[in-house]
C-alpha positions, -999 to 999 in steps of 0.1 A, spaced: 777 -400 395 787 -435 377 757 -457 370 775 -485 393 772 -463 422 735 -455 414 728 -490 411 745 -500 445 729 -470 464 693 -478 449 696 -515 455 708 -512 491 679 -488 499 655 -512 481 667 -542 503 663 -522 534 628 -511 523 619 -547 515 625 -564 550 588 -554 559 562 -575 539 526 -589 542 520 -623 555 505 -649 537 478 -661 562 484 -700 561 523 -706 559 528 -706 597 504 -734 598 516 -769 591 272 -538 500 252 -510 493 274 -481 488 264 -462 523 246 -473 553 217 -452 543 208 -473 513 183 -500 519 200 -534 521 188 -571 513 201 -606 520 210 -627 486 173 -642 487 159 -604 486 148 -602 523 154 -569 539 182 -564 563 170 -553 597 185 -519 607 163 -508 634 180 -504 668 180 -538 688 186 -546 722 218 -523 733 228 -518 695 232 -481 684 206 -472 656 222 -472 621 242 -503 627 225 -531 607 217 -564 620 237 -588 599 226 -621 615 208 -632 583 238 -620 560 263 -641 583 240 -671 583 239 -671 543 276 -663 541 285 -692 563 266 -717 538 290 -707 513 322 -709 529 343 -738 535 373 -752 553 404 -764 532 432 -787 542 462 -795 522 485 -823 529 516 -822 507 547 -846 500 576 -826 505 610 -840 492 637 -839 520 671 -823 513 694 -853 502 717 -843 529 695 -849 558 685 -883 539 721 -896 540 732 -882 574 701 -877 591 683 -911 584 652 -893 571 628 -907 544 631 -889 512 598 -873 517 578 -857 545 542 -845 550 531 -810 555 496 -799 562 482 -763 556 447 -749 565 428 -721 550 395 -714 538 375 -713 506 344 -699 491 318 -719 470 311 -698 440 286 -722 421 261 -747 426 280 -774 409 308 -773 435 334 -749 420 356 -734 451 377 -703 451 407 -700 475 443 -689 476 469 -705 459 492 -705 488 466 -726 509 472 -754 488 508 -755 486 528 -774 459 501 -792 438 525 -805 410 524 -840 400 495 -847 424 516 -842 454 488 -826 476 457 -843 489 433 -814 493 401 -817 515 374 -794 516 348 -794 545 314 -784 542 292 -763 568 272 -796 571 307 -813 579 307 -833 547 346 -839 539 352 -843 502 382 -847 483 387 -817 460 404 -817 424 426 -788 414 412 -770 383 439 -745 383 463 -722 400 477 -688 397 504 -679 419 507 -644 404 473 -635 419 476 -660 446 443 -677 436 434 -712 428 401 -730 417 390 -763 431 364 -788 421 342 -809 443 315 -834 437 287 -822 461 247 -813 460 228 -789 482 257 -763 478 249 -725 487 273 -706 464 278 -668 475 265 -644 451 292 -621 433 295 -584 444 313 -556 424 344 -546 444 349 -516 423 318 -503 441 331 -505 475 335 -474 494 356 -465 523 339 -471 559 315 -497 543 305 -527 566 320 -562 555 320 -593 572 352 -617 569 344 -656 571 370 -683 575 388 -710 597 413 -688 617 435 -711 637 412 -741 630 382 -723 647 359 -732 615 333 -709 604 344 -678 625 327 -644 613 342 -609 620 328 -574 614 348 -544 601 349 -520 576 365 -510 541 396 -493 552 408 -483 517 403 -497 483 427 -498 454 457 -503 479 492 -504 463 521 -508 489 554 -527 482 548 -544 515 519 -561 500 540 -575 470 511 -579 451 498 -582 411 470 -561 417 454 -535 441 440 -550 473 412 -541 497 422 -531 529 399 -540 559 399 -538 597 377 -570 601 396 -596 622 416 -618 599 444 -643 612 460 -673 599 437 -698 585 414 -671 571 431 -671 539 410 -679 510 378 -670 528 352 -647 520 348 -610 524 311 -601 521 293 -567 520 260 -563 539 239 -576 512 258 -609 515 278 -604 481 313 -617 478 336 -585 474 369 -598 482 390 -630 490 408 -627 522 445 -630 514 472 -615 538 479 -591 568 505 -567 578 517 -578 615 547 -576 637 531 -605 659 518 -626 633 483 -621 642 454 -597 637 466 -560 641 438 -543 622 455 -544 586 439 -572 566 439 -574 528 418 -593 503 420 -598 467 389 -576 449 362 -599 438 362 -583 402 400 -597 400 390 -629 415 361 -635 391 382 -631 362 409 -651 373 385 -678 380 367 -677 348 402 -682 329 411 -711 350 380 -730 346 379 -722 307 416 -728 300 435 -738 330 457 -707 331 458 -671 330 472 -651 304 491 -618 310 514 -593 294 550 -597 296 579 -574 282 608 -593 295 619 -575 326 638 -597 350 649 -577 379 638 -541 388 643 -521 421 619 -495 433 641 -462 437 643 -448 472 639 -411 466 657 -402 500 685 -422 491 687 -408 456 688 -374 469 717 -381 495 736 -394 464 732 -360 446 706 -371 422 676 -354 433 643 -370 442 639 -393 415 610 -415 416 608 -448 394 618 -480 390 655 -490 382 663 -516 358 690 -541 369 683 -569 345 663 -582 316 658 -613 294 679 -612 261 661 -610 230 629 -599 249 604 -570 241 624 -544 263 658 -556 249 647 -552 213 631 -519 220 665 -506 233 663 -506 273 694 -506 289 707 -517 323 704 -487 350 676 -471 331 652 -457 355 614 -464 342 593 -432 352 560 -441 331 541 -468 314 514 -464 289 510 -426 304 509 -436 342 535 -425 363 555 -453 380 569 -450 415 571 -486 426 578 -521 413 543 -536 421 525 -511 400 548 -515 373 542 -554 373 502 -549 376 504 -525 344 527 -548 325 504 -579 335 472 -560 325 484 -548 294 469 -564 262 490 -591 245 500 -581 210 496 -543 219 524 -518 220 533 -502 253 551 -469 258 576 -466 283 592 -435 295 628 -438 310 655 -417 322 689 -424 310 721 -403 319 698 -373 326 679 -376 296 641 -384 291 636 -412 264 605 -427 252 606 -466 241 579 -483 223 575 -521 236 556 -551 222 536 -569 250 542 -606 246 520 -633 266 536 -644 299 522 -680 305 510 -690 341 538 -716 348 545 -726 385 
């Protein structure tokens, strides 16, 4: 079958498969590894697990954990000046700018006022277009300065000038286990300091619907619009994730919530605080599409799995390495590639200056390409 037909088949299939996507939670608005292990609160006090009135034995009493976690959680409002389309300015008599507000949540991560949240909670902050306010649990409302933003991980760091803060301690997201208890804290639908209970539904979740640059934590703790940027904590009160998005047919909670792992968030925050940007690997791919194996089989190509290259930058690492349009990438540094998101994650995680090995299918032949990894700057 000619390459042009293959591209058309895959693009159509990829478009159809991309219609369902995860919702960023604020755009609609203008522990121990197992339950048997002893648990403590951040200040070292034991968590009560004995049976309490009407509560089945084995379910921990999380009141102390919730109280501490609330003290490290904040509400965030961002008011942006958004330019109005010139057509509506001329013919609608509108002003050049209009204001738009978004509400979300954040986490205090240091005693000296650093706050972690989602990038999409802030909106467009270029040129000081956003007025960002942080409301603390004691109802103090403070102006926040933007330390740095990273649209690829959807994380942002703010700085407030305040005393008496109670930062959440960091937990290790790579130690989470399925069915472990967690609490989600945030500001859903402007109901501030809401706490919900659930479990870890899955770890290292990769799915095209998430359109994420990293593996995600999946939880059934109730998460709704306004929870974005809020804390996901284990029963020790440790921060294990930053609530980020939901999959929903209604726009509200349906049991499929997702959080950015704390290990990722901590690394991104450290880079933003130290340098104002996050450095990732890049090889020059511009447009790639996940192959639908069923569509490929219907086209007589067999059940191919991989990522179809439809465009890349000239004079880029992949161009110099000999990549061609319609090549199908099936492996990156020894890991099989079955979707675009995983490929992007691996490229971003590759060490700048290293040489990556890419395996592609071209006209039925399997080829190995050596590609240099360059720096992808974090520019909005």
